C-alpha positions in Angstrom: -7.4 -3.2 0.7 -4.0 -4.8 0.3 -1.1 -3.0 -1.1 2.3 -4.4 -2.0 5.0 -1.8 -1.7 8.2 -2.9 -3.7 10.9 -0.5 -3.2 14.5 -0.9 -2.3 15.2 2.1 -0.6 14.3 1.6 3.2 13.4 5.1 3.7 11.1 5.6 0.9 9.3 2.0 1.4 8.6 3.1 5.0 7.7 6.5 4.3 5.1 5.4 1.7 3.8 2.7 4.3 3.3 5.3 7.0 1.2 7.4 4.9 -0.9 4.5 3.3 -1.3 2.9 6.9 -2.7 6.1 8.4 -5.4 5.9 5.8 -6.5 2.4 6.7 -4.7 0.4 4.0 -3.0 -2.9 4.7 0.5 -2.5 3.7 3.1 -5.0 2.6 6.9 -4.2 1.9 9.6 -6.0 0.0 12.9 -4.9 -1.3 13.4 -6.8 -4.7 11.8 -8.1 -7.8 12.0 -11.9 -7.3 10.4 -11.5 -3.8 7.9 -9.2 -5.1 6.7 -12.1 -7.5 6.5 -14.4 -4.5 4.7 -12.0 -2.4 2.3 -11.0 -5.3 1.3 -14.9 -5.4 0.8 -15.1 -1.8 -0.9 -11.7 -1.0 -2.8 -11.3 -4.1 -2.8 -7.6 -3.5 -5.2 -4.9 -5.0 -2.8 -2.5 -5.9 1.2 -2.7 -6.1 3.4 0.4 -5.9 6.5 -0.7 -8.0 9.9 0.8 -7.9 11.6 0.7 -11.7 15.1 0.2 -10.3 15.3 -3.0 -8.1 18.2 -5.4 -7.4 17.7 -8.6 -9.3 14.6 -8.2 -11.5 13.7 -4.7 -12.3 10.4 -3.2 -12.1 9.8 -3.8 -15.8 10.3 -7.4 -15.6 8.2 -7.5 -12.3 5.4 -5.9 -14.0 5.5 -8.1 -17.0 5.3 -11.2 -15.2 2.5 -10.3 -13.0 0.5 -9.5 -16.0 1.3 -12.8 -17.6 -0.5 -14.5 -14.5 -3.8 -14.9 -15.8 -4.8 -17.1 -12.8 -4.1 -14.5 -10.2 -5.9 -11.3 -9.2 -5.0 -8.5 -11.8 -3.8 -5.8 -9.6 -3.7 -1.8 -10.4 0.0 -1.2 -10.8 1.6 2.1 -10.1 5.3 2.5 -11.0 7.5 4.6 -9.2 10.6 5.9 -11.1 13.5 8.2 -10.6 13.9 8.6 -14.3 11.9 11.3 -15.9 12.5 10.8 -19.1 9.2 10.3 -21.4 10.5 7.1 -23.1 11.0 5.5 -19.6 7.4 6.2 -18.7 6.3 4.9 -22.0 8.2 1.7 -21.6 6.7 1.4 -18.1 3.2 1.8 -19.3 3.9 -0.6 -22.1 4.8 -3.2 -19.9 1.6 -3.1 -18.0 1.7 -0.4 -15.4 -1.4 1.6 -15.0 0.0 4.6 -13.8 3.5 6.1 -12.7 4.9 8.7 -10.3 8.4 10.3 -10.8 10.6 10.6 -7.6 10.9 12.9 -5.7 7.2 12.6 -5.2 4.8 13.9 -2.7 3.3 11.2 -0.4 0.1 13.3 -0.1 -0.3 13.1 -3.8 0.4 9.5 -3.8 -2.2 8.6 -1.0 -4.9 10.8 -2.8 -4.1 8.8 -6.0 -4.4 5.4 -4.1 -7.7 6.6 -2.7 -9.1 7.5 -5.8 -8.3 4.0 -7.2 -10.0 2.6 -4.2 -13.2 4.8 -4.5 -13.4 3.8 -8.4 -13.2 -0.1 -7.4 -15.9 0.4 -4.8 -18.0 2.5 -7.1 -17.8 -0.2 -9.9 -18.5 -3.2 -7.4 -21.6 -1.2 -6.0 -23.1 -0.9 -9.6 -26.1 -3.7 -9.7 -26.4 -3.0 -13.3 -24.6 -5.1 -15.7 -24.4 -4.5 -19.6 -23.5 -6.6 -22.7 -22.3 -4.5 -25.5 -21.7 -6.2 -29.1 -20.5 -5.0 -32.2 -19.5 -6.7 -35.5 -16.3 -7.7 -34.0 -16.5 -7.4 -30.2 -18.5 -8.8 -27.3 -18.2 -7.1 -23.6 -20.1 -8.3 -20.7 -19.4 -5.9 -17.8 -20.9 -8.2 -15.1 -18.5 -11.1 -15.9 -15.9 -8.8 -17.0 -15.2 -10.9 -20.3 -14.3 -9.5 -23.7 -14.1 -11.4 -27.0 -13.2 -10.8 -30.5 -14.2 -12.3 -33.7 -10.8 -12.4 -35.5 -11.6 -11.6 -39.2 -9.5 -12.7 -42.0 -7.5 -10.3 -44.3 -7.1 -6.5 -44.2 -10.8 -5.5 -44.8 -11.8 -6.9 -41.3 -14.8 -9.1 -42.7 -16.3 -11.5 -40.6 -17.0 -14.6 -42.0 -19.1 -17.5 -40.3 -16.3 -19.6 -39.5 -14.4 -16.6 -38.1 -12.5 -17.6 -34.8 -13.9 -16.0 -31.7 -11.3 -15.5 -28.7 -11.3 -14.1 -25.5 -9.1 -11.1 -25.1 -6.5 -10.9 -22.3 -7.0 -7.4 -21.2 -6.1 -5.6 -18.1 -8.5 -4.1 -15.9 -8.1 -0.6 -17.3 -7.8 -1.9 -20.9 -11.2 -3.8 -20.4 -12.6 -0.6 -19.0 -11.3 1.5 -21.9 -12.8 -1.0 -24.4 -16.3 -1.2 -22.8 -16.1 2.5 -22.5 -15.7 3.1 -26.4 -18.3 0.2 -27.1 -20.8 2.0 -24.7 -20.9 5.0 -27.1 -19.7 3.8 -30.4 -18.7 6.6 -32.8 -18.3 9.2 -30.0 -15.2 11.1 -30.2 -13.4 11.1 -26.6 -10.7 13.5 -25.4 -8.0 12.7 -22.9 -9.6 14.4 -20.2 -12.8 12.6 -20.8 -11.4 9.3 -20.7 -9.4 10.0 -17.6 -12.6 11.1 -15.9 -14.6 7.9 -16.9 -11.6 5.6 -16.2 -9.6 7.0 -13.2 -12.0 9.2 -11.6 -12.1 13.0 -11.2 -9.0 13.2 -8.6 -6.4 12.0 -11.4 -3.3 14.0 -10.6 -1.2 12.3 -13.4 -0.1 13.1 -17.0 -3.0 12.9 -19.4 -0.7 11.5 -21.9 -0.9 8.0 -19.7 -4.3 7.7 -22.0 -2.2 7.4 -25.2 -0.1 4.5 -23.8 -3.1 2.6 -22.7 -4.8 3.1 -26.2 -1.5 1.8 -27.8 -1.6 -1.4 -25.6 -5.1 -1.8 -26.4 -4.7 -1.6 -30.0 -1.8 -4.2 -29.9 -4.5 -6.9 -28.4 -7.2 -6.1 -30.8 -6.1 -4.3 -34.1 -4.9 -6.5 -36.9 -2.4 -3.7 -37.7 -1.9 -1.3 -34.7 0.0 1.2 -36.8 -3.1 1.7 -38.8 -5.9 1.0 -36.5 -9.3 -0.1 -37.9 -11.2 0.2 -34.5 -9.8 2.7 -32.0 -9.1 5.6 -34.4 -7.1 8.8 -33.5 -9.1 12.2 -34.1 -6.3 14.5 -34.8 -6.4 17.4 -32.3 -9.3 15.9 -30.5 -9.0 12.5 -29.0 -10.3 8.8 -30.0 -13.1 7.3 -31.6 -14.2 3.5 -31.7 -15.5 2.3 -35.0 -16.9 -1.2 -35.9 -19.2 -1.3 -38.6 -18.2 -4.8 -39.9 -17.3 -3.9 -43.4 
C-alpha cells in the first residue's frame, strides 16, 4: 500500500513516515501542494495524509484538484489540521477528504486508522460476490463500481421514457454510502451503523464525519439538496434512503 504524506513540517512528516514504515507501508514525502499534485499523478497512492496548511497550494485546493482527476486512482484522503474549529473540519470534508485528524495527534491512532482503511480495502477486494442494485432513479453495480442516475424533470422526480441517464462521479466512500443505502431501501441507519459499514469497527474519529459525507452525496444526486428526496434525515435517529419513483 503506497501512502503519500504531504506535510511541510519536517519533524511531523518524518514521525508519520517512521510509524507507518514500521507497519510495512511504502511512504512518500512531499512538503508543498504543487509537488503533492505531481507526486500523486506519478505514484497513484492508495492513501494520502494531507496537511491543511501548506505553502503555495493549501490542503483544501490539493484535495479538490485530486478529486477532479477522474482518470487517476481515487485515493482515501485523511486531512491533518491544526485548526480544531468545526467549520474547518466541515470545509475539509466538503472538498473531498474522507477523514481528518486534528493536531496534535497520536501517531499510534493515525497508524490504527490507516490499518483499518487497509483492512477494509482488502476485505472488499476479497469478496467474490457482486451485486447490482436498482431503484426508480438509480443503478449501482458493486462489481464494476459504477453508479448511474436517471435525471427526472421537475420537482416530483417523475422518470419519463426520455429521462437522461448519467454516470455519477462519486468518491469511493460516496459510492459505498449510496450502495449501502440501496441494498436496504427504507432502512433507517444511525451514524454508528454507517461507520461500522463503511469505515469498520476500528474507526476512531468523530461520528459527525458521516453528516459531511451525506451532504456531499446529496449535492451529487438530489434535485434540491436542501430538501432531499432520496437520502432523508430521520430526526433523532439517522438517515433513510427512499426512491419510489413517484
